[in-house]
N, C-alpha and C positions, 0 to 999 in steps of 0.2 A: 312670392316664390311661385313658379309655374309648375303646375301638376299636369302630367300626361294621364288623363283620365282613362283613355283607352288602354295604355299600358298597365296602369294600376288595375283595372278590371281584368285584363288578361292575366296578370301575374296572380291575383286573387283566384281566378279560375283554375289556373294551373296547380296552385296550392291546395285547392279544395279537391281537385281530381287526384292528386298523389295521396292526399289524406285518406280518401275514400278507398283507393287501391290498397293502400298499407293496412287499413283497418280490415278490409275484406280478406287480405292475405292471413293476417293474424287469426281470423275466425275460420279460415279454411273455405272461403267462399269464392276465392279467385286464384288463379293460376300464378305462379311466380317463375320467372326466367332464373334458372340456376347457372352459376359460373362453372367453368371446366374445373377438373380437379387440380391442375396444375396452378391455376389462378387462386383457387382456395388454399393451396399449400403456400403460396406466396403471401396471402393475407395473413395466415397463421404465423408465419415465419416473421413477418413485419410486425405483428403484435407482440410476439415473444421478444423480439429485439428491443422494442420500445419499453415494455415492461421491466425487463432485466437491466437496461441501460438506465433507466430512471432509478432503480433500486441501488444499483452500484454507484450512481452519481450522488444520491442522497446519502449513502453510507460513507462515501469518501469524503464529502463535505464534513460529516461529523467526525471522521477520523482526523482530518486537517484542522478543524476547528471545533473542538467538543463544546464550546460556550454557545448555547443557543442564542444569546443576546448579541453576541459578536456576529453570528452568522446573519442574523436579521439585519444588523447595522451594514454589513458588507452588501447584503442584497439590496437595501435601499440605496446605497452608493452607486451600485451597478445600474439600477433603473433610472436614477437621476443622472447617469452618465457622468459621474464625478469620480475623482481619483480616491481610491480607499487609503486612509491614512496609515503610515506605518505604525504597528503596534509591537511593543516589546514583548518577548517570549518570556514565559514564566521562569524557564532557566536563567535567563539574563537578570530577571528581577531578583531571584533567589541569590545569584552570584553577586549582585550589587549589595544586597542586604548583608551578606556575609563580609564583604570587604568593609562596608561602613561599620559593621560590628568589631571587625579586627582592629580598626583605627580607634575605636573607643576603648577596647581591652588593652591595646598595646601591641602593635605589630611585631615588637621583639619578643614578646611572651610566646611559649609554645603554642597555646591555643590560638593566640592571634595570628601567628605566622601560618599556621595550618589553615585557619579560616581564609586567609588571603589566597593560599594555593588552591583550596578547593573552589573558592569564590571565582577566581580567574578561569578555572577548568569549567565551571558551570556557565560562565558567560560565553566561552567558547562553543559549548554544547548548544547554548541558545542560539548563537550565530549560524551554526551548522543547521539547526532546526528551521531557522527562517529561509535559508537557501533552499532546503528540502521543500518546504511549503510552497515557495514561489515556483519552483521547478515542477512540482506536482501539479499546481494549479494551471500552470501554462500549457504543460505537455499532455495532461490527462483529463482534468476537469473541463478545460475549455472545449476540447473536441467533443466531449460527451454532451456538454450544454448546447453547443452548436447544432448537434444532430437533433436534440429534443426540441429546441426553439426554432430551428430552420428547416432541415430536411423533413422531419416528422410532421410539422405543420403543413408543409406542401403535400405530403402524402395524404394526410387526413382530409385536406381541402378537396383534393382530386377524388378520394373515395367517396366523400359526400355527394360530389357532383355525379360520380358513377351511379351511385344509388338512385339519384333523382332521374337520371336518364333510363335507369331499369324501370322505375315506376311508370315513367311515361310510355315506355315500350309496352309493358303490361296492360296499361290502361287502353292503349290503342288496340292491342289484341282483344281486349274484352269488348270494346265498342264494335270491332268488326264482327264478332260472333253475334252481337245483339242486333246488328243492322239487317233490315228486312228489305227495305227498298233498294233497288239497284244503284240509284244515285247515291244513296247513304253508304252503301258498300264501297262504291268507287272512291268516295271521299275518305272513308275509313282506311281503305288500302293505301291511299296516298299518304295519309298520316302515319300509317304503320311503317312505310318505306323510310320516311324522314326520320321517324324516331329509331328505327333499327340502324340507320347510318349514324346517327348521332351517338347511339349507344355503343357501337362498335369503335368509333373513333375514341370515345372517352375510355373504353375498356383498354385500348392499346396504350394510351397516354399513362393510365394508372398502372398497367403492367410493366412498362419501362421503369417507372419510379419504384415499383416494388423489387424488381430485379437488381436495382441499384443497391438493395440492402447487403448484397455481397460485397460491394466496394466499401460500404460502411463498415463491415466486419473486418476487412483487411486494414482499414485506416485505425479502427479501434484496437486491433491487434498490435500494430505499431506503436500506438500511444501507450499500450499496456507494458510493452517491453521498456519504453522510456520511463515509465513509472517504477517499474522493478529496479531499473539501473539507479534512478534517483534514490530510491529507498535503500538500496544496497550500499551506495556511496555514503548516505547519511549515517547508516548504522556502523559502517566501517570507520568513518571518522570519529564517531562517538566512542568507538572502541578503542582507537588509538589515543584519543584525548585521555580516557580513563586509565589506560595503561601507563601513560606518561605520569598521570597523577599518583597511581599506585607506586611506581618507581620513586618518585619525589617523597611521598610519605614513608616508603619503606626505607630509604636513605636516611631519613630524619629519626626513624625509630630507636635507633641505638643511642641517640643523644637525648631525646625527649623522654623515652621510657627504657632506661637501661636494663631493667629487671623484668621486662614484659616477656622475653624469651629466656627462662633460666636454663643454663647448660644441663645436659642430661648426663649422669655419672653411670648410667646402667651400661650393660654390654651392648654390643652392636646387633643383637638379635632383633628381628622385627617387632614392632610394637603390636602387630596384629596378633601375635600368638597369645597374648594375654586378653584379647578381645573375645567376649562371649558370642559376639554376633557373627564372627567369622568374617567381617568385612576386610578387604585387602588394604593394607596401608604401605607406606614406604619405609624401608629400613633406615635406621639412624646410625650414623658414624659417631661414636663416642669421642668427646673432646676433653680438654683439661678443665678441671673444675675451676669456676671463677672467670673463665674466658667470656668476654662480652660478645653480644651477637655482632656487634660492628667489626669484630675482629675477624669474622668469617666472610666478610665482603671481599670482593676481588681486590679492592685497593690495598687491603692490609694483609691478606692471606691469598696467595696465588691459587688459582683453581688446580694447578697442577700438583700442588702440595697436599691436596685434600685426598686422604686415602679412602679407597673403595672399602666397603665392609667385606669381611672375609666371606661371609655367608649371607644369603637373604636379599641379594640384590634383585631388583624387579625389571622386567621388560615393559617397554611402552611403545605403542604404535602412534606415529606422528600423524595427527589429523589435517594440519595445514602447514603450508611452507611458512618458515620463520627466518627472517634475515637478523643475524646478531647485530646488536647495537654498538657493542664494543668487544675487546679482546677476551673478556670474562665470560661472555656468551658463546653459545654453540648454535650455528645455523642449522635449520631443520628443513627436511624435504618431506613432503606429504607421502604417507604410506610407508615410510621406513621404519625399522624397528631399533631402538637404542635401548642401553642399560640406564637406569635411573636409580638414585638414592638421595637422601637428604642428610643434613647435619643439624644439630640442635642450634637454635638461635636463627636459623636461616629463615628468610621471608617464606611464609607458608605458600606463596603463589609461584614459588620457584623451586626448581630440583637441580641436582647435579646430574648432567647427562654424559654418557660415554659412548662414543662410537669409534671402535678401533683404537688408535692411539690419540684420538681427539677427545677433549673434555671441556665442558663449560656449562654455565648456567642455562636452564631451559624453563619456559613458562609452562605451568600445569595445564592451563586452558587449551594448549596446543596438543595435549597428549591424551590418549586412551591407555589407562594402566591395565596391563594383562595379568591374570592370575597365574 
């Protein structure tokens, strides 16, 4: 192996000179070339961007994969440039356990059939979660990682090079001050001109890279919007699946638990009048004693035949738009006001809503009850 002795000695000398200059600056025995205020602001902004991007990146990793062992495994696969194996989500695993349990208990039994319904919903939730994890990883985590492992490493490299050029420049200034002989001064001045040129050139390169942080913010802003969109889609789909599951379980309640919601033989005055807490509740329409809860479903008793209570009906503000699933339900528009009440044995997640001559079932979660 060939060694360039002269180059090795020159590099050692440069390193020693920089070390001496740096030490003297720290001890206050040498002057230091200061960067302009704008450049310092760019450096501070870049450091802040790097620090917060790193924190957001790490915490997003924890959000998407809480298991530290799984995160380490994924990290190793990435470093080895190998495809990360597909991993079943916890919700999918839970759903499969429920379905397997239902097969052992008997799918025709009430408990078994309900386990199947819940298990299938959990598997759907797991599938939606996997889609969200993949979307968030591609559209949000990957750009942050590319900045930290790509752009920021380039910026750091150029900043180190700029610091070396500055140390060389200040060392040349120190030698010029110490030069006594004319020939030594001339040589020192020539070295100073070269060092100043190299410093200025490197400062401009570093400045351009630091100003590129603004473009990084724009890119990360777009990625953040995509992350929020993916998260909103994920939660909306989860909410939809759980609403469907609630409807399935609610429709089966009358058959499985016929006495879960016993009919109320009291008058139609609001239940809140007897509450010491004063919390607002929904007035109840009295029904015939012994009527089962399933008789109040739209299929057996038309919504139009459910009478409104004589007194104590409540007003409610609609929080979100809602599209009726069938003729027994009432479509809603956000911010409108409707009249609501309930009937004994009705699914607690639903109310009877009235708007003019229109009447139908409405979900409680879409309403804000007004006093």
